[in-house]
N, C-alpha and C positions, 0 to 999 in steps of 0.2 A: 504493500499500500504506499504510495507516494505521499508527501507532506500534506500537500492540497486536500488530497482526499481523506486523509486522516482529521485535518483541521475541520473540513466540512461535516464529518461524522460527529465530530465531538460539539460541534455547532448546535446539529440536529438533536441530538441528545439533550444539551442543555435546553434548547428551546422547549422540548418536551416536557422536562421537568419543571421548568417555570410555568409553563401554561398549567400543568395539574396542580401546582402547589397555588397558582392564583385562584384557579377556581375553587379548591378547597377552601381557602381563606376567604373567598367572596361568599361561599355558603355559609362558612361560619359566622362570619361578620351578618349576614342577615337574620341567621337565628339568633343571634346574640342580640340584636337589634330588638328585635320583636318580644324576645324574652325580657331586655331589661324595659321596654316601655311598660309591659305589663306589670314589672316591680315597682317601677316608679308610682305609677297609679296606686299601687297597693300600699307603700312605704311612705308617702308622703307625709302622713298624719303622724308617724312615728317620731320618737324622740332622736334626740342628736347623734348616737351612736348609730342608727339605721341608715340615717343620712350621710354619714362618713362609709359606711359600706355600700351605699349606692354611688357615692364620689368614687371608692375603689374600682367599682364595675365598670363605672362609665371610663375610667382610664385604662382598664383593659379592652374594652371594645376599641378606644382609640388607637391602642396599639395593634389591634388587629386591622383597623382600617390603614395606618400607616406599613404594615408590613404588603396590605395588598396594593397600595401604591407603590412601595419599593420593588415588589415584584413586577409590576407592570413597566415601570420605568427601567428596568435592567434589560427586560425583554426588549423593549423600544430600542435601547443601546444595543443589544446584541444583533438583533434584525437588520438595523440601520448600520452596524458595524462603525460605530461613531460615539463621539463625547456628547454628555446629555446637552451640553451648550450648543452644540450644533442642530439638536432637535429642537431645543426649545427656540432658539433664536436670540435668545437674550440672557447673557451671561449675570446682569443685574437684577432679574426680574423681581427678587424680593426686596429690593431697596425702596420702592414706594410704601411696604409695609413697617419696614424696620424702624420707624419714628412714632408709629401710632401707640396711643394709649390703649386702644380697644379696638381690636380688627374684627368684633363678632357684629354682624348684622349690617355688613357694608353694603352698600348699593352694588349691583352687577357693575355700573359704570366707573366705580371709583378704580383709581389707578393701580391698587395693591390688588382688588378682586378681579379686574379685566385682565391684569396679566398673568395671575395665577390660571383663569378661565381657559386663555389662550394657550398657554404652556401645557395645560393638562390635556386639551383638544389636540395638540400636534404630538404629544406623548403616547396616548390613546390610539390614535391613527397610525402611528409608528409601531405601536406593540402588535396591534390586531389587525392591521390592513386597512385599506379603503373601505372596504363591507364592513366594518367593526360595529358591534353593537354600540347603543349609547352608552356614554359613560354612567356608571351608577350614580345616583343622587349621594349616596353616603361617601363618595370619593372626592366629591366637589368641595365640601365644608367639612370641618373637624365637628366633633360632638357637640360643640358649643356655638356653632354658627360662622365660623372665622374661615378665611382661606387658608389654604396650607402655604407653606414657606418652602423654597427648596434652595440649598446650597449646592451651586455645583463646582466645588473647589477641584474636583478631580480633573478639570482642563488644566491646572496648575503643576500637575504630575510634571517631575523631571527639569521644572523651570529652575529649581532652587537645589541642585544638588540630588540627593536621593528622596528628599521629600516628596511624598505622594498622597495627599489627603484624597478621602474618599467624598461622594457626593452624599448628602442628607437631604431627608425629607422630614419636615416636623409642623408639630402643631403647637399654637401659642398657648394652648392649655386652657384651664378654667377662667382664666384672668383676661384672655384675650390681648393680653400684651406680649409682645414678642421679647425673646431674651431676658426671661425671668426663670425663677426658681421652679414652675411649676410645667414648663415646656416640656413636651414630650417628643422624643426624637428618633428616629430609624435610619441608621446606615445603609445605603445602597451599594450592594455587590460591584465592585469596579469591572469595567470593560475599557479598555485603553483605547480602543478604537482602531482605525485604519494603519496609524502609525506603527502599530505593534502586530495587528494580525491581518493579514491580506485575506480578502474575499476571493475563492477559487474562481 
């Protein structure tokens, strides 16, 4: 088997694994969201410890959403054999969000929300092709109604010696403010693009 065929077989196997993981995570996310909605209605009148339990469950749900996004982003990078910044077309797309005190409930036309929506549409199309199903509503905003944030630092890999940071997708958390202690993050697996892997 020559090198090109070996790379092609590895890429097909990776795509199959990512698709399966993405479907499993999406199914788990939908089931958990339905269960948490039911639990929230029942636990609202209960004392503080129950509300803390609900908050912990929301954090778990948010981690599942972030894992689904991470899988879609990785699949897009592999299928396009490119860096994330080349898929989104905007290296600093989270910049309009970084100084906001509260990202929850932003209007779709706001720079922060519009940048995320445009990036997500490009990622989803790259991951699933031109006939992709609609983006699930649960991936458009976090559990608290804020757009997600993308750190596309993998584009800096190799520019400063051996430093090679990953891309990261994150939620601003319950307070809706980015870069605070309640943020929830998910590291996206690295795929260093055409400069490292040639498509056969």
